[in-house]
Structure formats: C-alpha cells, structure tokens
C-alpha positions as CSV (number, residue, x, y, z in Angstrom):
1,X,96.9,112.5,107.3
2,X,100.2,112.6,105.3
3,X,99.8,110.9,102.0
4,X,102.8,112.1,100.0
5,X,106.2,113.7,100.7
6,X,108.7,115.3,98.4
7,X,111.9,116.7,99.7
8,X,115.7,116.5,100.2
9,X,117.2,113.4,101.7
10,X,119.0,114.2,104.9
11,X,120.0,110.6,105.7
12,X,119.1,107.2,104.2
13,X,119.5,103.8,105.7
14,X,118.0,100.5,104.2
15,X,115.0,100.7,106.5
16,X,114.6,104.4,107.3
17,X,115.0,107.7,105.6
18,X,115.0,111.3,106.9
19,X,113.4,113.8,104.5
20,X,113.6,117.6,104.7
21,X,110.3,119.0,103.4
22,X,110.5,122.8,103.7
23,X,112.5,122.8,106.9
24,X,110.6,120.0,108.6
25,X,112.3,116.6,108.9
26,X,110.1,113.5,108.4
27,X,111.4,110.1,109.6
28,X,109.9,107.5,107.2
29,X,110.2,103.7,107.3
30,X,110.9,102.3,103.9
31,X,111.2,98.8,102.3
32,X,114.5,97.6,100.8
33,X,113.1,97.9,97.3
34,X,112.3,101.5,97.9
35,X,115.8,102.1,99.3
36,X,117.3,100.5,96.2
37,X,115.3,102.9,93.9
38,X,116.2,106.0,95.8
39,X,119.9,105.2,96.5
40,X,122.2,107.9,95.1
41,X,119.4,110.6,94.8
42,X,119.5,113.9,96.6
43,X,115.7,114.5,96.5
44,X,112.9,112.0,96.7
45,X,109.2,111.7,96.3
46,X,107.4,109.0,98.3
47,X,103.8,107.8,98.7
48,X,103.1,107.7,102.5
49,X,101.0,105.6,104.7
50,X,100.4,107.2,108.1
51,X,99.9,104.8,111.0
52,X,98.4,106.4,114.0
53,X,98.9,104.6,117.3
54,X,98.2,105.6,120.9
55,X,101.8,106.3,121.5
56,X,103.2,107.4,118.1
57,X,102.5,108.5,114.6
58,X,104.6,106.3,112.2
59,X,105.2,107.0,108.5
60,X,105.8,104.3,105.9
61,X,107.1,105.4,102.5
62,X,106.9,103.8,99.1
63,X,108.5,104.6,95.8
64,X,105.4,103.6,93.8
65,X,101.7,104.0,94.6
66,X,101.2,100.3,93.7
67,X,103.6,99.2,96.4
68,X,101.7,101.4,98.9
69,X,98.4,99.8,97.8
70,X,99.9,96.3,98.3
71,X,101.1,97.4,101.8
72,X,97.6,98.6,102.7
73,X,96.1,95.3,101.5
74,X,98.7,93.3,103.5
75,X,97.9,95.2,106.8
76,X,94.2,94.6,106.2
77,X,94.8,90.9,106.8
78,X,94.3,89.8,110.4
79,X,97.7,89.2,112.1
80,X,99.7,91.3,109.6
81,X,100.8,94.6,111.0
82,X,102.8,97.4,109.4
83,X,106.2,96.1,110.4
84,X,105.5,92.6,109.1
85,X,104.0,94.0,105.9
86,X,107.1,96.2,105.3
87,X,109.3,93.2,106.0
88,X,107.4,91.3,103.4
89,X,107.8,94.0,100.8
90,X,111.5,94.2,101.7
91,X,111.9,90.4,101.0
92,X,110.0,90.2,97.7
93,X,108.9,92.7,95.1
94,X,105.3,93.7,95.3
95,X,104.6,92.4,91.8
96,X,106.0,89.0,92.8
97,X,104.0,88.9,96.0
98,X,100.8,89.9,94.1
99,X,101.4,87.1,91.6
100,X,102.2,84.6,94.3
101,X,98.9,85.4,96.1
102,X,96.9,85.4,92.9
103,X,98.2,82.0,91.9
104,X,98.1,80.6,95.5
105,X,101.9,79.9,95.4
106,X,102.2,79.0,99.1
107,X,105.8,77.9,98.9
108,X,106.8,81.3,97.5
109,X,104.9,83.1,100.2
110,X,106.2,81.0,103.0
111,X,109.8,81.6,101.8
112,X,109.4,85.2,103.1
113,X,111.0,85.5,106.5
114,X,108.4,85.6,109.3
115,X,105.5,84.2,107.2
116,X,104.4,80.7,108.1
117,X,102.0,78.4,106.4
118,X,98.9,79.6,108.3
119,X,99.7,83.3,107.5
120,X,100.3,82.4,103.9
121,X,97.0,80.6,103.6
122,X,95.2,83.6,105.3
123,X,96.9,86.0,102.9
124,X,95.7,84.0,99.9
125,X,92.2,83.5,101.2
126,X,91.7,87.2,102.2
127,X,93.5,88.9,99.3
128,X,93.1,86.8,96.2
129,X,89.9,88.6,95.1
130,X,91.2,92.1,96.0
131,X,94.4,92.2,93.8
132,X,92.7,93.4,90.6
133,X,93.0,97.1,91.8
134,X,96.8,97.0,92.0
135,X,98.7,98.1,88.9
136,X,100.2,95.2,87.0
137,X,104.0,94.8,87.0
138,X,106.4,94.1,84.3
139,X,106.0,90.3,84.3
140,X,102.8,88.6,83.5
141,X,101.4,85.5,85.2
142,X,102.9,83.1,82.6
143,X,106.4,84.5,83.2
144,X,105.8,84.3,87.0
145,X,105.8,80.5,86.9
146,X,109.2,80.2,85.3
147,X,110.6,83.1,87.4
148,X,109.3,81.6,90.6
149,X,110.6,78.1,89.8
150,X,114.1,79.6,89.0
151,X,114.2,81.6,92.2
152,X,113.1,78.6,94.2
153,X,115.8,76.4,92.6
154,X,118.5,79.0,93.4
155,X,117.2,79.4,97.0
156,X,117.3,75.6,97.4
157,X,121.0,75.7,96.3
158,X,121.7,78.2,99.1
159,X,121.6,81.6,97.3
160,X,119.9,84.6,98.9
161,X,116.3,84.9,97.7
162,X,116.4,88.6,97.2
163,X,119.7,88.3,95.1
164,X,118.2,85.4,93.1
165,X,115.1,87.5,92.4
166,X,117.3,90.4,91.0
167,X,119.4,88.1,88.9
168,X,116.5,86.1,87.4
169,X,114.4,89.3,86.9
170,X,117.3,90.9,85.0
171,X,117.8,87.8,82.8
172,X,114.1,87.7,82.0
173,X,114.1,91.4,81.1
174,X,117.0,90.9,78.7
175,X,115.6,87.6,77.2
176,X,112.0,86.9,78.1
177,X,111.9,83.7,76.0
178,X,114.5,81.8,78.1
179,X,113.6,78.3,79.3
180,X,113.8,77.4,83.0
181,X,117.0,75.4,82.4
182,X,118.6,78.3,80.5
183,X,117.6,80.8,83.3
184,X,119.1,78.6,86.0
185,X,122.4,78.1,84.1
186,X,122.8,81.8,83.3
187,X,121.9,82.8,86.9
188,X,124.4,80.3,88.3
189,X,127.2,81.7,86.1
190,X,126.2,85.2,87.1
191,X,126.2,84.3,90.8
192,X,129.6,82.5,90.8
C-alpha cells in the first residue's frame, strides 16, 4: 500500500493533483485545504490513503498526517465513504471538525454540504471517544465556541462558510482575546 508520496507537481486542480515520483505519475485526490497549502509549490509531500476497490485503486492525499487520520476516522463511520469524507475535509478544517464532533456541535456538522442530521448524529456517536489520537490543532476547545458562533453568524448573513472560517481564524490568530461581537464586526468589515 502507498502511504506517502514526495515528488514534483505535474498538474494541480482543487480536487486532484498529479505527482511525478521518479518518473511515475500518481493521480491523487486531495481536499481543498490541502490544495491551499500546496498552491504555488513545485514539489510536494503528501500522506496517502490507498483505497482499493474491485474496479480501481484510488489515492487520497493529505498535507498533514493528522488530516489523514481524521479522514480514516470519518470513513470508519457507516455511510461515510472516501468521497464524502474528502468533501467534508474540503468544507471544514479537520481541527474544526474534530472540535465540532468532540463538543457535539450538530449545527456546525450539518452545515457541511451533504451531511444531514442523522449522519451528524452518527458521526458524533461513533467518533466522540476516538478523537484523542488526533493531533490538537491551533485552537483549543474554549476558542472553538466563539469561533464557531462567529462562523455561524456570518453564514446566516449569507457569507460562504469556508471564507468565513478563514477570516475568523485569521482574526483569532492575530488577536485571540477578541469577544464574539468584535470578531463579527471585524470579519464583516474584512468581507465587505
């Protein structure tokens, strides 16, 4: 099984990348967050999940090992296949998803395209106790509540969830002590 690839980028699209590793081209499915992290690079190193089916061998690549671990946990849930799991990781950062599952934040999970209430409940039920093995991200659980509320407020106002996540995350990295009201005001001014 292929577990890691390092090579030259031949072509990169938001959902797929073609990597030349010693003269062999590997087509790898990637999440949007991985695409963001490798954009502009000539060479790349990816952690790989190899999915073997009757009709194909499909590779899924991740910039970090923690994101790959989250992917593997997601596909262990009944009804969540590799494509759905990759879509989930494209819609939300793995640290946000981990925190949403750990805190049973069903509204945040159901905000992911293609995930309904039953799937969200199943994710929380099956994964809540298994998240301790995944590396902690930059934001702690206390910060997650404010960040999640700010993203939810911006989404309610009609802003794209992924863009809202980036703006709010950036604001919290610069000033982690902002109140919810301050975050929303600054995010709105940044988005206008």
